C-alpha positions in Angstrom: 75.8 102.9 120.2 72.4 102.0 121.7 73.6 103.1 125.1 74.8 106.4 123.6 71.5 106.9 121.8 73.1 106.5 118.4 71.3 103.4 117.3 67.6 102.4 117.8 67.3 99.4 120.1 64.2 98.0 118.4 66.0 98.1 115.0 69.0 96.2 116.6 66.7 93.4 117.8 64.9 93.3 114.4 68.3 92.8 112.6 69.8 90.5 115.2 68.2 87.3 114.0 71.2 85.1 113.5 74.4 86.4 115.0 77.6 85.1 113.5 80.8 85.5 115.5 83.9 85.4 113.4 87.3 85.5 115.1 89.8 88.0 113.7 92.3 86.8 111.2 95.2 87.1 113.7 93.6 84.3 115.7 93.2 82.1 112.6 96.7 81.9 111.1 96.0 78.4 109.9 93.4 79.8 107.5 95.9 82.1 105.8 97.3 79.6 103.2 93.8 78.7 102.0 92.9 82.4 101.7 96.1 83.2 99.9 95.4 80.4 97.4 91.9 81.8 96.8 93.2 85.4 96.3 96.0 84.2 93.9 93.4 82.3 91.8 91.1 85.4 91.9 93.8 87.9 90.8 95.3 85.5 88.2 91.9 85.7 86.4 91.5 89.4 87.1 95.0 90.5 86.0 95.5 87.7 83.4 98.6 86.4 85.3 99.9 82.9 86.0 101.3 83.2 89.5 101.6 79.6 90.7 101.9 80.1 94.4 103.8 81.8 97.2 107.4 81.3 98.5 107.7 79.7 102.0 109.4 82.7 103.6 106.6 85.0 102.3 103.9 82.7 103.7 105.7 82.6 107.1 105.7 86.4 107.1 102.0 86.5 106.4 101.3 84.1 109.3 103.3 86.2 111.7 101.6 89.5 110.9 98.7 90.6 113.2 96.3 91.7 110.5 94.5 94.7 112.0 92.6 95.0 108.7 91.6 91.3 108.7 90.8 89.5 105.5 90.4 92.7 103.4 94.0 93.7 104.3 95.3 90.3 103.3 93.4 90.5 100.0 94.9 94.0 99.3 98.4 92.7 100.2 98.1 89.8 97.7 96.8 92.2 94.9 99.7 94.5 95.6 102.1 91.6 95.2 100.6 90.9 91.8 101.6 94.4 90.8 105.1 94.1 92.2 105.9 90.5 91.3 107.6 89.8 88.0 108.2 86.1 88.7 106.0 83.1 88.9 105.5 83.1 92.7 104.8 85.7 95.3 108.1 86.5 97.0 108.9 88.3 100.3 110.0 91.4 98.4 106.6 91.8 96.7 104.7 92.0 100.0 104.2 95.4 101.8 107.1 96.4 104.0 104.9 97.0 107.0 103.9 93.4 106.9 107.3 91.8 106.4 109.2 94.3 108.5 112.0 94.2 105.9 113.0 97.1 103.8 113.7 96.8 100.1 117.3 97.8 100.7 117.7 94.9 103.3 116.2 92.4 100.8 118.6 93.7 98.1 121.5 93.2 100.5 120.4 89.6 101.2 120.0 88.8 97.5 123.4 90.3 96.8 125.0 88.2 99.6 123.4 85.0 98.2 124.4 85.9 94.7 128.0 86.5 95.8 128.1 83.2 97.6 126.8 81.4 94.5 129.4 83.1 92.3 132.2 82.2 94.7 131.1 78.6 94.8 130.9 78.5 91.0 134.3 80.2 90.7 135.8 77.6 93.0 134.5 74.8 90.8 137.2 74.2 88.2 134.6 72.8 85.8 132.6 76.1 86.0 132.9 78.6 83.1 130.7 81.6 82.5 130.8 84.4 80.0 129.7 87.6 81.5 130.8 90.0 78.8 128.3 92.6 77.9 126.6 92.6 81.3 126.2 96.1 82.8 124.6 96.5 86.3 123.4 100.0 85.8 121.8 99.2 82.4 120.1 96.1 83.8 118.8 98.1 86.8 117.4 100.8 84.6 115.8 98.3 82.3 114.1 96.6 85.3 112.8 99.9 86.6 111.4 100.8 83.1 109.7 97.5 82.6 108.3 97.5 86.2 106.7 101.0 85.6 105.3 99.9 82.3 103.8 96.7 83.8 102.2 98.7 86.7 100.8 101.4 84.3 99.3 98.7 82.1 97.5 97.1 85.0 96.0 100.4 86.1 95.1 101.8 82.8 97.8 104.4 82.7 96.3 106.1 85.8 99.1 107.7 87.9 97.3 107.8 91.2 96.1 104.2 91.0 99.7 103.1 90.1 101.1 105.0 93.0 98.6 103.6 95.5 99.1 99.9 94.5 102.7 99.8 93.4 104.0 101.5 96.6 106.1 104.1 94.7 106.1 107.8 95.6 104.3 109.9 93.1 107.2 112.3 92.5 109.5 109.3 91.9 107.1 107.7 89.5 106.7 110.9 87.5 110.5 111.4 87.4 111.0 107.9 86.2 108.3 108.3 83.5 110.1 111.3 82.2 113.5 109.7 82.4 112.5 106.6 80.4 110.1 108.5 78.1 107.2 106.4 79.0 103.8 107.5 77.8 101.1 106.5 80.3 98.3 107.4 77.9 99.2 104.5 75.7 97.9 102.2 78.5 94.7 104.1 79.4 91.3 102.4 79.6 89.4 104.8 77.5 90.0 108.1 79.2 90.9 111.0 77.0 94.5 111.0 76.0 96.6 113.8 77.7 99.1 115.9 75.9 102.8 115.3 76.0 104.3 116.5 79.3 100.8 117.0 80.8 99.2 114.8 83.5 96.5 112.3 82.9 93.0 114.0 83.1 92.1 112.5 86.5 95.5 113.1 88.1 97.0 116.0 90.0 100.5 116.4 91.5 
């Protein structure tokens, strides 16, 4: 910038008292576990959660990623995981797809394969007995979607745009699901003026 005449040379030398050279995060993969622990502790307090840690495969994926956005990108990834994660640990599926390189559909297939294997093993065990009456896949799926959307809206004060940005869900999809499950985002707002039924939140536009 000095060579291009875009920055004063005398100001540069006045500011350049103690240079600190920090390697990019992609060259410091061994620092990632400590950073992740720090961010988990931070967001547990911020979001009133009790996430206890991160699964091994999720940590492996974080270490393999190149982190063009450095530590800030890692922090954002962990905060997003707090929105997505319903369990007690950060799992692979709660991390952004561009980091893991795995689609939600692929992870669903893997989980189904594991579940099928577990059920087969259990079925082969003569001592195994399980009552699955009353279980309905579609009902359980819809209840999960509904609860996920409610949890996300709660964490972002009912604000549609904030929920879309952090929960990695297309806006049209979110609005459609809100109408389908008759969810009222204004019930979770942080003091903004309530919006009328079927209207958008005051600070949102489609």
